[in-house]
N, C-alpha and C positions, 0 to 999 in steps of 0.2 A: 359307410366309410366317413370318418370325420375329417374336416379340413384342418390342415396344420396352421397354427397361429405362431407368428414370430414376433418377438418384442421389436417395436419400432426402432429403438436405438441400436439394436444389433444389426438389423437388416439394412437400414437406410442411412447410416452415418458416413458420408463421404469424408475423405481425409485430405487435408491440405498437403501440398507437396513438401513442406518442411518436415512433417512427421515421417513421410516416406524417405526423405533424404537422411534423416537421423537413423532410421532402421537399416537402410542400405549401408550407410557409413559404418555402423556398428558391426554389421555382418562382415564387411571387408576388413575391418580392423581385427576381428576375431580370426578370420581365415589367414590374414597376414601373420598374426602371432603364431598360429599353428604351423604355417610353413617355415617361419623363422625357427620355431622349436625343433622341427624335423631337421632343418639344416644344422642346428647346434648339436643335435643328437648323433648325426651322421658325419660330423666334422672330420673325424680321423679315418672313417671306414668307407666312404663313398665319394666318388668323383663328381656326383651330381649335386653336391652340397652348394655349389655356386648357383645352380638353377633354382634350388629351393630358397636360398637366401635372397636372390634377386626377385623372385616372384613374391616371396613373403614381404620384402621391403616395399615393393611397388604396391601391393595390396594394402599394406598398412598406411602408406602415404596417401593413397587414393581414398581410403576410408576416413582418415583424419580430415582430408579436404572436404569430403561430403558432409561430415558432421559439422565442421566449421561453417560451411555454406548454409546448411540447414538452420543452424543457430542464428545466423545473420537474417535469413528469411523470416524466422520465427520472431525475432526482435522487431523487424519491419512490420510484420503482420500485427503484433501487439500495439505498435505505435499507431498504425492506421485505425485499428479498432478503438483506441483511446481517443483520438482526435478527429476521427473520420466523420463524414456526412452520410446519413442514410439516404439511399436512392433505390431505384429499380433498374434492372437490366433485362432487356428482352433478348433471348437467344436468337442469333441470326444464323449460326451454323455451329457444327461441332465436328471434331475429328479425333480419332484415337491416336494416342501417342505411344511411345515405347516404354512409358513409365508405369505400366501396370504392376500390381502387387497382389500375390495370392489369388489369381484368377479374376481380380477386379481391374477393369481397364482404366488406364490413365487417359484422360480426355483433355482436349483443348477446346474451350468454348469461345466463339466469336460472339460478343455481346454488344448491344447498343444501350449505353447507360443514359438514363434520364435523371438529371439532378434538378431539384426545384429551382425554377427561375432561370435555367440555362438551356442552351440548345443540346440535343442529344449528341453523343460522340461514341465512337467504337473503341473497344478494348478487347484484349485476350486474357482469359483466365484458365489456369490449369488446375486439375484436381484428380484424385483417384476416386472413382465412384463404384459403389456396388452395382451389379448388373440390374438389380431391381429398381434402382434410382434413375436409370437412363431414360425411361419413358417420360419422366418429369422434366427433363432438360432438352426436349426436342425444340427445333426452330419454332418460334412464336411463344414459347414459355416465358413467363415473367418471373424473375428471381429477385429476392431482396439482396442488396449489396451495401457495403460500406466503402466509400470512396475517399482516397487521400486528398485533402483539400489542396495540398501543394502540388499534386500530380494527379489530375483527374483521370488519367489513363490507368492508374493503379487502383484496382478494386478487389475487394474480397467478397465472395459470395457467402452470405450468412446461411449456411446449409441447415442449421438447426431450425430455421424458420421456413424452410421449403416444404 
């Protein structure tokens, strides 16, 4: 029997929460439009039109808010990567969040960031990780991060370097 080999970039690429937010927002916008379409098609024939319209409207608004928030986070992440300071983060603890996607758990990492010439400080980082990546982020693991110089508590794990 041969061992299965998986390409590294497919198996071990975690996703930042901004990409997850965009996908969730897009899904809710799509479902909201579907519900609004059902409401429009049943306008004269069904008394449940109000329920479909209300659900569709709420889903669409929620989806738009998710996409806008994800774009804001993405802009902030790009800014941190552009002007940030390279540092290391030691994993102190981790917990699963409810933000998992497609069987990949969302995690919250409690990390201790060490910047050159400064005292270590703690921060929280969230991401969606493939299950195969979880052994690499257990307590004691050292991860490369980029830290916002204006807000040292704001850090991005450089997953491509893990």
